[in-house]
N, C-alpha and C positions, 0 to 999 in steps of 0.2 A: 448705715453704720452698724446696726444690729446684725445685718447679713455678713459684713466683713469680720465682725467679732466671731461669729459662728464658724466661718471659713478658717480663720486664724486658729481658733481652738481645735478644730478638726485636724489641721496640719500638725499642730504641736502634739496631739495625741498619737497621730500616725508616726511621727518622728520618734517619739518616746518608745512606742511599741517596737519599731524596727531596731532601735538602738539597744534596747535592754532585753528583748525576747530573742535569744539566740538558740534556744533549745530546738531540737529537730528529731522527728521520728525517723529512724533509720531502717527499720524493718518491722512488719507485722505479719503474722502467720497463724491462721487457725485451721489450716489443712482441709478446708471445705472446698477449695478450688484446686483441682488437680493441675491445671495449667500454671497457676501461680506457684504451686509446690515445686513443679519442675523448673520454674524460672528462678526459684530462690535457693535450691539446694543441690549438692552433689551427694546423692545417697549412696549407702553401701548396700550390699546384697541382703543385709539383715533388716533394712528399713521397709516399711509398708504402711499404707493408710488403712485404718479399720474403724468400725463403729465403736463408740464407748459412751460412758456416762459420767459426768462430773457435776456434783452438787445437785443431783436429780434431773439434770438436763442432758438429753441425748446430743451427741457430738461426734465429729470425726477426729481421731487422734493419730499422731505419728507413733507407730510401734517400732521400737529399737530392739531388735532381737538378734544379738550377736552381730557379726559382720565387721567388728572393729569401728573405725572412725569415719563418720560422715560430716561434711562441712557445708557451710553456706557458700554460695557463689560470690557474694559480697565479701571481700577480703581486706577491707581497710577500716574495720572498727578499731578506734583508738581509745579515747575516753568515752565510756558509755555505761548505761544501766540497762539491765535485762530483767524482765519479769516473765514468768511462765508457770503453767501448771504441770506437775509431773507425778508419776508414781513409779515405784520399783516393784516389779512382779517377781523377780528372782535375782539375788546377788547384788548387783550394783547398777548405777547409772552415772555416767560421767558427763559433765558439762564442759565442753571444749571452749577455750578462750584465747584470743589473739594468736590463732594458728597461722604459721607461715605455710605449712603443709602438714601432712599427716605424721611427720617425723619431728616437728618442731612446734611446740605449743605448751599452753598451761591447761590444767584440768582440775575441776572441783568434782570429786567422786563421792556420791551419796551411797551409803551402805545401810541396809535395813537390819532391824533387830534379829530377824530370822537367819541372818547370814552366819555361817560357822567361822568366818574370818573377819576380824575387826568390826563387829556388829555395832549398830547405832552410832554412826559417825559420818562426818565429812572429812575427807583427807585431801589436801592439796597435792598435786603432782606437777612436775615439769617433764617434758620430753624434749631432749636436745640431741640432735644428730641421731635420732632413732632410739636413744637410751632413756628409759623411764627412771625417774627418781621420785620417791614418795616422801612427803614431810613426815618425819618420824612420829610426831605426836598428833593424833587426830583430834578434832573437835567433837566431843560426845554430846548427843542429844537423841531424844526418842523419835524414831521413824520406823513405821511398820509397813510390811508388805501390803500391797493392794489399796492403800489409802492415798487419795490424791492430796498433794501438797502444793502450796504456792511458794515460789522461790523468787528472790530478788538478789541479783549479783551486781555489785558496783565495782567497776574497773576504772580507777582514776589514777593517772600517772603510773607509778610503780606499786600502787596499793590496791588490794582486792578485798572485798567484804561480802558476806553472804547472810541473808535473812530468810527464814523459813517459817511457814505456818500452814495449818490444814486449809485446803481450798474452800471447804464449805463454811469456814469461819470468815472468809474474806481477807483482804489485804491488811486490815488493821490488826489481824492476829499474828502477823509475822514478828518474829523475834530475831535479834542479832545472834547468830550461832557461830560465826567465824569472824573474829575481829581482824583488824588490818593484817594482811599477809603480803609480804614483799618477796616476790620470787627470787630464790638464790641463784638462779641460772636462767639464761635465755635472752634477757634484755629485749623482749619483744614489745615494741612500741605500739603496734597495731597488727591486725590480722583477721582471720575468719572466726566465726563461732561454729559450734556443732555439738554432736553427741557421740558417746562411745559406749558400746557394750561388747565385751569379748564373748567367746564361746560359752554357752549355758547361762549367760546373763541376759536379762530382759527388763526393759523399762518402757514407759510411754510419756509423751510430751504433748502439750497443746497450749493454745492461746499465748503465743510468744509476741512480746513487744520489746523492741530494742530502740533506745533513744540516747541522744546526748544528755549529759547530766541535767536533771530537772525537766526533761521532756515528757516523761510519762505522766507526771502530775498535770502538766499543762494540757496534754492530750486528753486526759480523762475529764478535765474541767470543761472542755468545749464539746464533749459528746452530747448528742441530743438526750434530754432527760428520759425519754421513752426507752433508750438503749442502755442506760446505766444499769450495770448488773447488781443483783443482790450480793453476789460474790464474783470474784474475778473469773472463776470457772464458768460462769454463764456468759462472759463477754465474748461476743462474736462480731468482729468489725467487718 
């Protein structure tokens, strides 16, 4: 009888987990494996892998140096959350979202304080049929050249949000900087992710995790304790 109760309890737990845990990790990328990098991305001529340092840890990062838009090979991200480390070396760095191709997409563009044009802000863009349109009013916050930041982008239904904090302070330091944005054009329900820098613009990205809503927290919760990072910038999966 005790054995049967144990088996029954185990079955109930398994059914509950399968029924209620629907979150899924969709992509991870730390740029340490060149073969994995080639399997994940359609790079531009401006993309390259190079050595860097985040929160005191040596690492390999993606350098986005001009070359316009590069995208993920996976092109069916619909509702998702994305977290990554990034820094802007000069000008801007654009995070591409729900791209149908390089002419139809959404973009969250980060601009540093040192920029001569619209400094210290995030500005949403749409690109539809090859035509860029920028949201007139940017979200202002302090962001400086050569400092690594941690970003979280939530894309749920037609609503997009962005959180940012310095990488060395960890995920808990992130603050909501761009409240709910509903794209005025495009109506893109799913698509690829990627990064964009135009001529003379340069940024770097590392430690990317993309998941269905709630997936990143679940994924972090089951990582071996020895691998839990002091900050997200130390996380190498």
